[in-house]
MARTI-435535 format. One line per 3 residues: their letters; for each residue x, y, z of C-alpha. Coordinates in Angstrom, 3 decimals, m for minus. Layout:
REM residues N
A = X:Y:Z | ...
This chain:
REM residues 500
MKK = m101.203:135.611:91.841 | m100.118:132.163:91.310 | m102.507:129.323:90.428
YVL = m101.958:126.499:92.090 | m102.951:122.716:90.130 | m103.159:120.102:92.151
KLR = m104.278:116.453:90.279 | m105.059:114.317:93.320 | m105.728:110.300:92.173
VLM = m106.626:109.655:96.290 | m109.429:110.680:97.683 | m108.266:112.716:101.024
PLI = m109.900:115.567:103.245 | m108.963:118.887:101.500 | m110.107:121.192:104.538
FLL = m106.743:122.070:104.954 | m106.147:123.069:101.468 | m109.076:125.284:100.997
TIG = m107.642:127.266:103.540 | m104.425:128.125:101.769 | m104.122:131.726:100.986
CTD = m103.976:133.084:97.742 | m104.529:129.799:96.046 | m106.673:128.452:93.254
LEV = m107.173:124.655:94.044 | m108.136:122.205:90.859 | m108.753:118.630:91.549
DET = m108.432:117.179:88.026 | m108.774:113.328:87.757 | m106.817:113.012:85.162
DSV = m104.032:110.411:86.669 | m106.939:107.538:87.518 | m106.107:104.117:86.197
VVN = m108.869:103.206:83.637 | m109.917:99.883:83.327 | m112.395:98.258:80.290
TTG = m114.401:95.192:81.283 | m116.123:92.562:78.492 | m117.956:89.980:79.671
GNA = m117.000:90.255:83.352 | m113.229:90.210:82.757 | m111.181:93.415:83.420
TTN = m108.997:94.305:79.933 | m106.274:96.781:80.064 | m105.691:98.917:76.721
VAD = m101.847:98.986:76.890 | m101.189:101.542:74.334 | m103.937:104.321:76.440
LLA = m102.107:103.123:79.911 | m98.992:103.927:78.355 | m99.307:106.956:77.134
SAY = m101.245:108.064:80.350 | m97.962:107.094:81.885 | m96.152:109.824:79.944
TDL = m98.622:111.880:80.431 | m98.270:112.175:83.987 | m94.513:113.229:83.358
GAF = m96.566:116.678:83.856 | m96.736:116.190:87.609 | m92.979:117.479:87.669
TDQ = m93.997:120.987:85.584 | m95.992:121.991:88.643 | m94.155:124.465:90.954
ANI = m95.335:122.711:94.004 | m94.912:118.820:95.129 | m92.365:117.165:93.426
YSL = m90.424:120.012:92.252 | m90.661:121.744:95.279 | m88.854:118.738:97.519
FQH = m86.453:118.748:94.719 | m86.039:122.163:94.491 | m87.273:125.024:97.198
VSD = m85.011:123.324:99.754 | m81.765:124.140:98.153 | m79.339:126.997:98.262
EMI = m80.922:127.815:94.191 | m84.324:128.869:95.358 | m86.203:130.391:98.024
PPT = m90.222:131.080:98.081 | m90.424:134.896:99.866 | m93.950:135.281:101.029
RGT = m95.201:139.402:99.890 | m97.337:140.399:102.104 | m100.086:137.523:102.057
DWG = m98.591:136.480:98.576 | m97.191:132.939:98.899 | m97.943:132.836:102.541
DNG = m100.596:129.352:101.898 | m99.989:128.473:105.642 | m95.789:128.805:105.397
VWR = m95.499:125.460:103.370 | m93.181:127.316:100.964 | m91.057:128.896:104.110
TLH = m91.012:125.238:106.126 | m89.519:123.707:102.855 | m86.340:126.638:102.819
AHN = m85.974:126.666:106.178 | m85.778:123.107:106.743 | m88.385:122.856:109.207
WDA = m91.293:119.884:107.626 | m92.921:116.843:109.399 | m94.657:114.135:108.279
THQ = m97.603:116.062:107.657 | m96.646:118.350:105.295 | m98.895:118.731:101.813
FVR = m95.943:118.497:99.468 | m94.683:115.452:101.471 | m97.633:113.690:101.570
DSW = m99.132:114.589:97.887 | m95.398:113.887:95.954 | m95.526:110.149:97.926
NQL = m99.329:109.971:96.659 | m98.435:110.977:92.978 | m94.682:109.087:93.010
NQR = m96.569:105.995:93.799 | m99.507:105.960:92.067 | m97.158:106.884:89.008
AFK = m95.362:103.437:89.719 | m98.066:101.721:90.069 | m99.507:102.561:86.935
AVR = m96.106:101.218:85.403 | m96.717:98.183:87.711 | m100.320:97.673:85.113
ILA = m98.948:97.674:82.284 | m96.019:94.915:83.086 | m98.524:93.241:83.965
SSP = m101.360:93.478:80.902 | m99.501:91.579:77.975 | m97.267:94.909:76.846
TPA = m95.563:94.099:73.598 | m91.544:94.013:73.881 | m91.587:97.628:73.264
QAA = m94.022:98.405:75.409 | m92.610:96.763:78.403 | m89.320:98.569:77.726
EAR = m90.964:101.954:78.114 | m93.283:100.688:80.798 | m89.914:99.433:82.670
FLR = m88.312:103.052:81.878 | m91.033:104.884:83.363 | m91.532:102.632:86.658
AFY = m87.853:102.920:87.083 | m87.945:106.479:87.121 | m90.850:107.050:89.194
MWN = m89.243:104.738:91.931 | m85.854:106.318:91.612 | m87.904:109.787:93.072
IMD = m89.532:107.700:95.525 | m85.971:106.262:96.601 | m83.643:109.570:96.600
LYG = m86.555:111.516:98.906 | m87.518:109.008:100.630 | m85.161:106.234:101.128
KVP = m87.471:103.856:100.875 | m90.147:102.093:98.291 | m93.980:100.435:98.580
YRE = m94.342:98.315:95.804 | m97.768:96.317:95.507 | m97.973:93.784:92.617
ANE = m100.912:93.964:89.855 | m103.000:91.363:91.143 | m102.821:92.824:94.694
GVE = m106.258:94.504:95.961 | m106.140:97.639:98.133 | m106.895:95.535:101.075
VNP = m103.463:94.004:100.377 | m101.029:96.228:102.472 | m98.123:96.863:99.950
RVL = m94.424:95.355:100.946 | m91.904:98.161:101.684 | m88.252:97.564:99.519
TRQ = m85.442:99.268:101.851 | m83.480:101.765:99.636 | m80.894:99.018:98.688
EAL = m83.302:96.804:97.768 | m85.217:99.520:95.220 | m81.820:100.553:94.208
NFI = m81.108:97.177:93.115 | m84.876:96.535:91.477 | m84.491:100.052:89.515
IAD = m81.155:98.854:87.957 | m82.616:95.797:87.019 | m85.491:97.208:85.521
LEA = m83.517:99.736:83.564 | m80.612:97.197:82.028 | m83.690:95.026:81.334
ALA = m85.301:98.144:79.273 | m81.884:98.773:77.644 | m82.525:96.039:75.358
GLP = m86.163:97.352:74.290 | m85.807:100.637:73.942 | m84.982:102.329:70.622
ATA = m81.148:103.973:69.802 | m82.523:107.245:68.507 | m80.759:110.013:67.728
PTN = m81.714:113.802:68.930 | m84.708:115.113:68.242 | m87.132:117.603:69.163
PNP = m88.777:117.284:71.770 | m87.762:113.839:72.849 | m91.205:112.879:74.191
KAT = m90.297:108.750:75.343 | m88.020:106.838:76.788 | m84.665:105.695:74.774
KAA = m81.651:104.393:75.621 | m79.865:107.152:75.992 | m82.965:108.066:78.331
ANA = m82.428:104.886:80.527 | m78.476:105.097:80.155 | m78.877:109.021:81.444
LLA = m81.152:107.663:84.475 | m78.611:104.857:84.938 | m75.609:107.478:85.209
RVY = m77.462:109.282:87.805 | m78.511:106.514:89.882 | m74.736:104.892:90.134
LNK = m73.308:108.225:90.677 | m75.572:108.184:93.326 | m74.911:104.729:94.368
AVY = m72.951:105.658:97.560 | m75.561:107.605:99.053 | m78.855:104.924:98.246
TQP = m76.199:102.012:99.881 | m75.809:104.042:102.815 | m77.464:102.937:106.019
LEN = m80.819:105.453:106.625 | m79.730:106.090:110.309 | m75.886:108.401:108.816
AAG = m78.003:108.619:105.617 | m76.190:111.892:105.613 | m72.929:110.218:105.327
PYT = m69.614:111.088:104.425 | m70.364:108.436:101.498 | m67.472:106.165:100.069
FNN = m67.732:106.216:96.099 | m66.897:103.056:94.527 | m64.294:103.470:91.081
ADM = m66.532:100.560:89.697 | m69.589:102.808:90.145 | m67.743:105.479:88.934
DKV = m66.586:103.533:85.652 | m70.414:102.658:85.152 | m71.197:106.448:85.277
ISY = m68.658:106.864:82.266 | m69.884:104.455:80.502 | m72.861:105.126:80.315
ADA = m72.585:108.941:79.239 | m70.184:107.516:76.875 | m73.250:105.517:75.143
IAA = m75.151:108.540:75.312 | m72.597:110.895:73.612 | m72.160:107.702:70.798
DGY = m76.006:108.123:70.184 | m75.031:111.871:69.189 | m76.394:113.571:72.079
ALE = m74.084:116.504:72.650 | m73.523:119.885:74.487 | m75.001:122.812:72.779
DEY = m73.004:126.119:72.119 | m75.827:128.349:72.810 | m76.962:127.858:76.097
FKP = m80.599:128.714:76.366 | m81.380:126.547:72.667 | m82.847:123.379:74.322
FTN = m85.431:125.245:76.346 | m86.644:126.705:73.470 | m88.747:124.979:70.618
TAN = m85.774:124.366:68.087 | m83.946:121.414:67.336 | m80.955:120.793:69.782
TDV = m78.348:117.759:70.484 | m78.945:118.062:74.126 | m82.319:117.086:75.357
ILT = m82.936:113.495:75.890 | m86.630:113.276:77.475 | m89.642:115.619:77.727
SPE = m92.503:115.665:79.313 | m95.358:115.562:76.810 | m97.783:116.780:79.037
GSP = m97.674:120.048:80.545 | m95.793:123.179:79.782 | m92.794:125.400:81.429
ENR = m94.789:128.234:81.718 | m95.158:127.468:85.757 | m91.365:128.292:85.932
WRM = m91.748:131.608:84.181 | m94.840:132.476:86.134 | m93.701:131.457:89.285
TLH = m90.921:134.130:89.377 | m92.090:137.035:86.886 | m93.705:140.517:88.880
YNN = m96.991:141.073:87.298 | m95.720:144.178:86.043 | m93.170:142.468:84.047
NPD = m95.798:140.406:82.410 | m99.723:140.254:83.469 | m99.510:135.910:84.078
GWN = m96.405:136.758:86.376 | m97.220:135.315:89.688 | m94.362:137.867:91.832
GFA = m93.171:134.726:93.681 | m89.754:132.642:93.482 | m86.358:134.275:93.520
TLS = m82.559:132.983:93.285 | m80.518:133.697:96.285 | m77.750:136.711:96.255
EFY = m75.108:134.079:97.269 | m75.968:131.650:94.249 | m76.414:134.439:91.944
AKF = m72.422:135.872:93.173 | m71.343:132.192:91.822 | m71.616:133.457:87.750
DNN = m68.632:135.407:86.759 | m70.111:139.196:85.073 | m69.796:137.860:81.828
DER = m71.271:134.950:81.774 | m74.060:134.441:79.164 | m76.367:132.448:81.370
KSA = m76.491:135.500:83.752 | m78.252:138.252:81.466 | m79.388:137.110:77.652
PSP = m81.206:139.085:75.594 | m84.642:139.342:75.622 | m85.873:137.168:72.621
RAL = m88.602:139.191:70.330 | m91.773:136.973:68.443 | m93.764:138.194:65.830
GQT = m96.978:140.343:67.273 | m96.059:139.432:71.069 | m94.576:142.013:73.843
FHG = m92.076:140.657:76.505 | m91.854:143.630:78.544 | m87.916:143.851:78.030
IKK = m87.834:140.405:79.846 | m84.261:138.455:79.276 | m83.110:135.396:79.426
GFL = m81.499:134.657:82.636 | m81.475:136.522:85.804 | m83.597:139.587:86.177
VGS = m81.874:141.908:88.695 | m81.894:145.741:89.170 | m84.249:148.214:87.026
QLN = m86.552:146.448:84.617 | m87.457:147.952:81.136 | m89.821:147.136:78.352
DNG = m89.275:146.550:75.007 | m89.016:150.099:74.261 | m86.402:150.546:76.795
QPI = m88.605:152.576:79.523 | m88.576:151.701:82.953 | m91.189:149.240:83.936
TNT = m93.527:151.038:87.197 | m94.353:148.502:90.196 | m97.911:149.992:90.210
RQG = m98.733:148.698:94.058 | m96.009:151.120:94.915 | m95.635:153.622:92.248
IPL = m92.137:153.464:91.699 | m89.844:151.789:88.735 | m89.715:148.281:88.908
SFS = m86.024:147.671:90.338 | m85.180:143.695:91.602 | m82.877:143.915:95.028
PDV = m80.675:140.818:94.886 | m81.258:140.379:99.046 | m84.969:139.309:99.691
ALA = m86.513:138.089:103.334 | m88.417:134.508:103.363 | m91.569:136.094:105.244
GAK = m92.181:139.996:104.997 | m90.396:140.713:101.618 | m91.182:143.858:99.486
TDA = m93.115:143.041:96.124 | m89.633:143.789:94.273 | m87.067:141.656:96.259
GIR = m85.094:139.175:94.467 | m83.380:138.008:91.931 | m86.154:136.577:89.085
VIK = m85.153:133.638:87.138 | m85.825:132.820:83.418 | m84.667:129.669:81.622
YHP = m87.600:128.584:79.467 | m88.694:132.287:78.099 | m92.344:132.806:77.265
ADA = m91.503:133.890:73.782 | m89.652:130.608:72.705 | m89.966:128.370:75.214
GKY = m90.270:124.292:74.704 | m91.427:121.360:76.089 | m90.641:120.774:79.639
IIL = m87.372:119.084:80.142 | m86.838:115.763:82.535 | m83.618:114.548:81.296
RYA = m80.665:116.738:79.624 | m77.177:116.028:78.307 | m75.398:118.502:79.864
DVY = m76.431:117.048:83.113 | m74.778:113.411:82.349 | m71.572:115.267:80.695
LMK = m71.316:116.744:84.491 | m72.037:113.575:85.616 | m68.823:111.858:83.678
AEA = m66.952:114.683:84.699 | m67.759:113.956:88.585 | m66.983:110.286:87.984
LFR = m63.376:110.875:86.557 | m62.680:113.330:89.328 | m63.691:111.022:91.843
KGS = m61.829:107.574:90.757 | m58.860:110.255:90.552 | m58.863:111.141:86.688
TAE = m57.912:114.701:87.562 | m56.616:115.644:84.126 | m59.378:114.379:82.296
AKT = m62.340:115.792:84.587 | m60.770:119.341:84.768 | m60.488:118.822:81.002
LID = m64.454:118.503:80.941 | m65.229:121.122:82.878 | m63.051:123.907:80.835
NLR = m64.596:122.694:77.841 | m68.022:123.280:78.769 | m66.504:126.844:80.087
ALR = m65.158:127.461:76.817 | m68.680:126.886:75.640 | m70.340:129.324:78.113
GLG = m67.478:131.938:76.936 | m65.603:131.901:80.180 | m61.916:130.831:81.241
ALP = m60.482:127.653:82.087 | m60.749:126.999:85.881 | m57.856:128.582:87.384
GAL = m55.597:126.269:89.732 | m56.751:122.561:90.509 | m60.508:121.115:90.173
TLQ = m61.627:120.730:93.406 | m65.245:119.257:94.178 | m66.552:122.585:94.974
NIL = m65.266:123.543:91.568 | m67.607:120.811:89.791 | m70.684:121.274:92.543
DER = m70.830:125.087:91.366 | m70.249:124.172:87.904 | m73.134:122.084:88.214
GRE = m75.216:124.516:89.870 | m74.905:127.160:87.070 | m75.292:124.717:84.119
LYW = m78.243:123.105:86.193 | m80.142:125.911:87.947 | m83.547:125.456:88.969
EGI = m83.775:122.038:86.912 | m85.117:120.352:89.682 | m81.545:118.115:90.456
RRV = m79.675:120.430:93.113 | m81.408:118.933:96.388 | m79.748:115.613:94.957
DQV = m76.315:116.893:94.360 | m76.254:118.763:97.246 | m76.440:115.842:99.314
RFG = m74.164:114.072:97.166 | m71.614:116.541:97.741 | m72.393:116.732:101.897
TFD = m73.611:120.297:101.628 | m77.372:120.067:102.165 | m77.131:120.392:105.759
DVW = m75.088:123.950:105.394 | m76.249:126.979:106.220 | m77.073:129.702:103.484
QEK = m79.630:132.706:103.361 | m82.678:132.414:105.454 | m81.437:128.959:106.344
AST = m79.964:128.200:109.602 | m80.435:124.484:110.425 | m78.072:121.976:110.228
DSR = m80.029:118.918:110.711 | m78.437:116.142:108.986 | m81.896:114.229:109.226
RVL = m83.454:116.173:106.175 | m81.162:114.795:103.391 | m84.597:112.505:103.626
FPI = m87.701:113.171:103.968 | m90.023:111.858:106.282 | m92.311:109.115:105.249
PQQ = m96.153:111.089:104.897 | m98.514:110.606:108.376 | m101.150:109.393:106.310
AMD = m99.467:106.603:104.446 | m97.941:105.386:107.617 | m101.483:105.441:109.496
SNP = m102.547:103.143:105.976 | m99.901:100.511:105.966 | m98.292:99.124:108.743
NLT = m95.397:97.668:106.829 | m93.754:100.969:107.263 | m91.480:102.559:109.427
QNP = m90.837:105.987:109.675 | m87.101:107.315:108.413 | m84.899:108.352:111.264
GY = m85.415:111.325:113.633 | m89.024:112.303:112.469
């Protein structure tokens, strides 16, 4: 059974939430802005508020809300309902099937989380921060605003001195894009140029450069009129040059690919991780997928699609790596990578599926509704034996951004060299034949699966409205989420996205 932790910073009716099937709800008010008062004047402790803004990154470690909007809607993940488990009034199935609307719980809660976090950065910048604090706050504001812009296509904005009686103005996608770029460029001057460290919990030049590379790679998407948000997109060579330049700046700071694929996801020092969440752990990532007979803390939830699993070669180290061992701990034979077929314990003996009284074996095929308890291929990237901090940004993503940018501007041979070098690190041969956009998208999937970026990639590559396992919708308007109805009702400056 899963645990469902929601951090809510606004008052809202909880009646619907309390009807969710096998879910435990914990309302945690850790996200509120704390204001100290002295002599009637409101003052803000900038250091504490900045630390709180970093803590807010813990929202990305949840399996619901923000993560679900980027990942559950993609061709990498399926959230099957098993009996009544994970039924939850259809919130997961609706995302996978691309049938959400403006009242969807996660659409609403993600909007609230992201906007409140962006406003906290506004508060920091209005509170006389040091130049270094201001640079970090600008990065965090840009990061949260990028999420809003990417998901919803427009960004409400309120000044720090504007009260709740003032309706926030609304930045168009183009205005938000310009705002984010300006924030990141301004932040670069004040952020430290640090070499890779473990766990990299604060903004650095590398983090700002990574986000700038992502923004420019997707600029063709963000400058498209909302009425035709699904494209086709026209990628500008000058934008691709920016992506390459930012990627090279990150490499110059010492970031590089790791030979061992799973090393960045452990507690060991590595050259790949650019930014981690200082709050929250990656334990949700194994709990949400593991069968309860794999591990007592498993929630027996999400799986990958067999079509996605088929993209990996049989000799790919990412497909099934050995199980790590930790002193005095037992992990029931759990391997890294993908768990499929018969499951064995640490002694090599079959694990029993206690609900059915048969050996536990994960089948590749899984239905969205009415799934068996052992249906679906499970995914272990952060292993419970040695998991490190939750990764927000890493160099492997940037490396593949550079390869894509090179390809889109016509430097095909150089792009293929980068792809083939990455494949060699993963124990694979060079790609046969000419490099294609599909090759690049597939390589990004193999390297970055379940890291919360797949929706962004599929939109950019024009595959988000394709049909895949248990998803028949080809509705192109789904490249944007609707503005939550609650937000529409509270701010007359907002207009609904086309088609909703």
